[in-house]
C-alpha positions in Angstrom: -129.1 162.3 -46.5 -132.0 163.3 -44.3 -131.0 162.2 -40.4 -132.2 162.6 -36.6 -131.0 162.4 -33.5 -133.1 161.9 -31.0 -131.4 163.4 -27.1 -132.8 163.9 -23.2 -134.1 160.9 -22.4 -133.3 158.6 -18.4 -134.3 157.8 -16.0 -136.6 159.9 -13.5 -139.6 159.4 -11.1 -142.9 159.0 -11.1 -144.6 163.1 -11.0 -141.3 164.1 -13.3 -140.4 166.2 -15.9 -137.7 165.8 -19.2 -137.1 167.0 -22.0 -136.4 165.5 -25.6 -134.7 167.2 -28.1 -134.6 165.6 -31.7 -132.1 167.4 -34.3 -132.5 167.7 -38.0 -130.0 167.3 -40.8 -129.9 166.5 -44.6 -133.2 168.3 -46.0 -134.8 171.6 -45.9 -135.9 170.9 -42.1 -138.8 173.5 -41.6 -141.2 172.9 -44.2 -142.1 169.3 -42.6 -144.2 168.0 -39.9 -142.3 166.6 -37.1 -144.0 163.6 -34.9 -143.1 162.1 -31.7 -143.9 158.2 -31.9 -143.0 155.8 -29.0 -142.6 152.1 -28.9 -143.2 150.1 -25.2 -141.4 146.7 -24.1 -144.1 144.3 -26.2 -146.7 146.7 -27.7 -146.6 148.5 -30.8 -145.6 151.9 -31.9 -147.5 154.8 -31.1 -148.2 158.4 -31.9 -147.3 160.8 -29.0 -147.5 164.4 -30.9 -146.7 165.6 -33.8 -146.0 169.7 -35.5 -147.1 171.4 -38.7 -144.1 173.4 -40.5 -145.0 176.9 -38.6 -145.1 175.3 -34.9 -149.0 176.6 -35.1 -150.9 172.9 -35.1 -150.3 170.9 -32.5 -152.0 167.3 -31.8 -151.0 164.8 -29.2 -152.6 161.3 -28.2 -155.2 161.3 -25.7 -152.9 159.2 -23.2 -150.3 162.8 -23.0 -152.5 165.9 -23.3 -152.2 168.2 -21.4 -148.8 167.2 -19.9 -147.1 167.0 -23.0 -146.1 170.0 -24.8 -144.0 169.6 -28.4 -142.5 172.8 -29.9 -140.1 173.3 -33.0 -137.3 176.0 -33.9 -137.2 175.6 -37.3 -133.3 178.0 -37.1 -132.0 175.4 -34.7 -133.7 172.7 -37.1 -134.5 170.8 -33.5 -138.3 169.8 -32.3 -139.0 169.0 -29.2 -140.8 167.5 -26.6 -141.5 168.8 -23.1 -142.8 165.8 -20.9 -144.5 166.8 -17.4 -146.0 164.9 -14.6 -144.7 161.6 -16.1 -146.3 158.2 -15.3 -144.3 155.0 -15.2 -146.5 154.3 -18.2 -145.2 156.7 -20.5 -141.8 154.4 -20.0 -141.1 153.6 -23.8 -138.5 154.3 -26.6 -139.2 157.6 -28.2 -138.5 158.3 -32.0 -138.7 161.6 -33.7 -139.8 161.5 -37.5 -139.9 163.7 -40.0 -143.2 164.2 -42.0 -144.0 164.1 -45.6 -145.6 166.9 -45.8 -146.2 170.5 -44.1 -149.2 169.6 -42.7 -150.5 166.8 -40.2 -152.5 164.4 -41.7 -152.8 161.4 -39.5 -151.5 159.9 -36.4 -149.9 157.0 -39.1 -146.2 156.5 -39.1 -146.9 155.8 -42.9 -147.0 159.8 -42.9 -143.4 160.0 -42.1 -140.4 159.0 -44.1 -137.4 159.7 -41.5 -137.0 158.1 -38.1 -134.8 158.6 -35.5 -132.6 155.5 -33.3 -134.4 156.4 -30.6 -134.1 157.6 -27.1 -135.1 155.4 -23.5 -137.5 157.3 -21.1 -138.3 155.1 -18.0 -140.5 156.3 -15.2 -140.1 154.5 -11.7 -143.0 154.2 -9.6 
């Protein structure tokens, strides 16, 4: 059974930084795309970032490009999301997800098999 456990969320002031981590277990982590999504209250879940199996291909939502960085450590079965220059509109529950493929197939949540429980990020103005 695949398990994804996020950590690193919290309360931060606008302009600050946080680093989210997602530890995976249950299947061969290193061969799957990993993604981060977020959902704010009253809004639909949205794609944030994704990284392919090797880490050489990364994708970002326009709203976070240049501020967020996704990375992975396959030896530790962990994917990270470094978030800098945070804005109040980044406030959301952040989820990591494990994909169905080695390669990025798009922003839809349908391209991901497994999801974590989420970690809350709150950015105050």
